N, C-alpha and C positions, 0 to 999 in steps of 0.2 A: 505493499499502499504506499501509496507516493506521499509524502508530507506534505501539506499548502503551502505554496511557494509564500514569501513573506510579503507583504506590500512594500514597493520600494517607493522613498521619500520623493515629495514633488520636486520638480526642476523647474527653473524661471521659464524654459520653453514650454512646459503647461501653463503658463499663468500666460505666455503670449499667444497660444493657441487658443485659449478660452475668451482672449481679452481683443483676439482680431487685432492685435499691435505686432512690433516687432519685439524680439529679445531688447534690442539697445532701448526699445520705448520703455520697456518695463522698467530698467538699469535705471533711466533716468526719472521714471514718476515713482522709483522706491527711495531713491539718492536724493534728488534735487526735486521736488515737486514743484515750485514754484515754475519752473521752466517749462511745463506740459498744463495742456488746457485743463481745465476741470471736468470735462467729461472724458476723456482719456484718463485722468487719475482715479473716478470714480470707478472706469470698467478696470483696471488694474487691480484694485482694492477687491471688487468683487471676485475678482478671479482669484485672486491671492486668498479671500475668505476659502472659498469653492473650494480647490485644492488642498488647503492648510499649506501653503510653501511658507518655507521660512529662509528670509536671506542670509545669508553667509558674512556678517556685517565685518568680521575680522580681516575675512579675503578681500572682500570688497575695498575697504579702508588700506590692505598692505597694495592693492594693483593702483588703488587714485594715490596712494602715497601719504594718505590721511589720516588721522587719529581721531575724526569727531570728539575732542577734546578743547576746551578752552581753559585759560587760565586765569582765574579772578584773584588778583592783589587786593588784600585787606590790609588796613592800617591796621587794625588792632582789632583782635576778631573776638575780643571779650567785650565790646562795646556794643550794648544789645541796639543800637541805633543800626547795625549792619545786618540784624536778622530778619526782617522787613523787604533788605535790598536784595538779600541771596535768595528770598523765596521767591522774588520776582524774575532774579536772574534765571532759575532753577526753571521756573514755570514756559521761561520763553526759549531756553537753551532745548527743554525736554522735548518740548512739541515740536521743533526741528530734528530730533533725533538726536543731539548733542549731552555730553555730561561737562563735568569743569572740576578739575581741582582747587581749591580754595592754598591761596600763599599769604600766610599772614606775616607780616612785617615785626609786628610787636614794636619793640624798643631797639631790635637788632639789624642796622645796616647793614650788617655784613651779608643777612639775608638775601640780599636786593640781586649781589651776582650770581649767587647759586639760580634763584628762581628765571635771572635773562638765561642762564644754562639750558635752561628746562625747558625756555621757552624757545630758542635759536636751534636744538636739539632736535625739534620735528617733532615732539611727543606731544602737542598741542598746535590746533589749527586758527587759534586767535589768542588774544590779551584781552582781558576787561579791567581796566584801572580803576581802584575805585578811593586811592592813597594819595590822590592832588599832584602826582610828579611822576614821570616815567622813571622806573629806575636806576640807580647810578650805573653808567658805562654802557647802557642797552640802546640808547636811541640809535648809534651806528651799526650796531648787531642787527635791533628791529630794523633798521631802513635796508639793508642788504640781505635778509632772508625776507621781505617784502610782506610780512607776519602782522594782518588785519588786527588794528588796536581801538577802542573804543574806552573813553573815559565817562565816569560818571558819580557825582555827588560834587566832588573840589574839580572845579574849574581849573584849567591848565593852560596859562596865558600861551600864546603863542605855537600851539600845539596843532601837529597836520591832518591830525584824525578827529571823529564824531566825537561830538562831548552831550552827556544829558546833565539838566544841571536845575536850580532852582535858582531866583533872582532873591540872594541872600541879603542884599542891602535891603531892598524895597521891602522883603517880607520882615528885617528887623525893624524898619523906619516904622512899621505900621503897627508892629505891637507895642512900639515906644510911644508911638501918636496915642493908641491905645490909652496907656496910663497916662498922657499928658491929660487926655479928655477926661479925666477919672477925677483930676484936679494936684495931680501930684508935679510937683515942681523939683524936688532934689532926686534924680534917679538914678541909681548905680550899674554900673555895669560888670560885669563877670566873666573877662575873656576866656578865650582859648587859648590855645601854645602862639609863643611867639613866630611871627614868618607864617603864622598857617595860615592860605587862603581865603580859609571861610570867615576866621576872627576877622581878617581884614576887612571884608565885606558889612558881617554883621557891623563889627565897631562903628564904620561908619556910616550905618544906616541907624545905629543910635546916637551918635552924634547931630545926625541931620535931624531926628527928633526933636533933641534938647535945647535946638537953637542955641540962645547964646549964651545959655545956661553955663556954668563950668563942669567939665567931665568929672563923675568919681568912677574911678576905675580900680581894681583888682587884678592880678595877673591870676590866670590858671591854666589848667590844661585837659580839659572836656571831663574830668573825675568826679565822681561824688567827692574824692577828699580835698579837691580844688572849691569846690563848697563850700564845704566844711571850714576850709581854711579862708575862704571869703569873709565868713560870716564871725569869724574870732575877730577880723579886722574890723567888722560894723559893729561889732558889740564892744569895742576896745574905745569907737569914736564918743566924744559925747554926747549926749540925746538928741539934744536942741542940733546937731550938728549931721547926726544920720539922716540918710535918705529914706522917704518914704515908701520907695519903692526899687526892685531890684531885677533887671533884664540879666538874665546867664546868655551865653551865647552857646548853651546847649542843656539837654533837661536833665542829667546828670549833676551837673554844677548846682542846678535850679533844685532841687530834688535835697542835694546834699546842703545846700543852704540855709531852704526850710525847717528840715530836721535839725539844725543846730541852732536856729534862733528860737526853735519851739523849745527845744530842751533846756535852752539857757532862761526858759519864763515868757517870753516875747509871745505874743498872738501874730498869727497870718489867715486874715490878711488886716485885720484888726491896726496893728503897730504896725507893718510893713507888708504892702505886696510884691508879689514874685513871680515873674514871666520867665517860660522859659523858649528852649528850640528844638523842633525835630516831632516831636509827638511819638516819643519810646511809650509801651506799654505801661510802664510802671507809670506815667504821669498822671493818669486817670485813675490809680489804684494808691496814692499817697493821702496824704491827711494832714489839711485839706487835697483836695484834688487839683492838680497843677493848672495854670493857664498854660496853653503853650502856641509855637507854632507849628501846626504839622506839617510834614511833609510826607506827600502820599509814596512809601517807601517802596509799596510793593510797583507801582505803578512806573516809577523811577529803573526799578530794577527789567521789569519789563522792556520798555524802551528802549534799554541800554543791551538786552539780551537781544532786543530784536535787527537793532541798529549790528552787530556783532556778526549774528547769522546772516545778514543782507551780505557784508563785507566777506565774511568766509565762502559763500556761496558765489562772489562772483558779482553782487549787485550793487552798485554803487548807492548809499545812501542819501535822500535825501528828506530833510534839510540835513547838513550836515551840526548844528546846532541845535539841540531840543530844549526846550525850558518847561520844565512844567509846574504848574501852581501849586502854590501853597494854601493856608488855611489858621488864620489865628480863632482857635477854639476856646472859648472863657469858660474857667470852669471856676474852683472856689479858694485859688488860693491870692485875689484878685477883688479891691472893694474902692470906691472913694476913699481917697485923701480924709482921713480921721480930721475934726472940728477941733479936736483937740492940739493936734500939731499946729494948728496955724497959731499958735498964743506964743 
């Protein structure tokens, strides 16, 4: 008695025959669906499902000399701001059949050269920069390899590649003008790191809004600890000279400030109003909840990811600079200036 012959796995030729197209068209529809018509792609997808065809992705990538991976460079993976950005990037890249590797710079600049080597060795098809600069020594290497690059979050002046950003100066100005509208005239600012492009823009927006008033500024670095340090400096001031409101360059510092002044016996917003920037999840759940400039982080990630996919697929992006709108969300940490402060 002869044994039943095992069924053979479906081949790409089977898909082409059922879809009524060439093998090359099936390959294009699966690898780069954007270059075939919707009708053709639908036929191919239906045929794939009918015969149960599974593409040999590794073989395809080897023949095409592509990894279908991107390198995403993050300045500090511990910062909760980047979680929403990475979620959007993942959504955009995975929809196009790409994965990504996260390169966490932290405070170790020596890592940058290793990530450049990774990028230029052909292990990734594109690079997405969230760090506000091209890694040290990378520009020439990346130019030579013609590796697609997109930047997001932090604008890189003079860059020759697409960028996704928000108008940090305008958003900061709107936040501080809101405080001015509540009657606050002495408004403090907790800054980001020195020479940081985000801090430069947000500090400029703060100074735009306070007009002729003297700026009151404390140096920070986007961490909870920096906000707490600014709070200690605030508390050390004579009460009559303290600002009645604080604008911090990010939510972490705003929350660190808020918690520290509360622990010292002051009430927010009765004694001091506090505004942050970014719209991280913690901002809604601290007590009181934080008034903040919300960046649509998922939208930023999706926009940057789609731009990078276009470049990796050989499609020129239009436009090359994408600006995503922000929103000032008012919560419990801000209130009109208390009448007793005017005494």
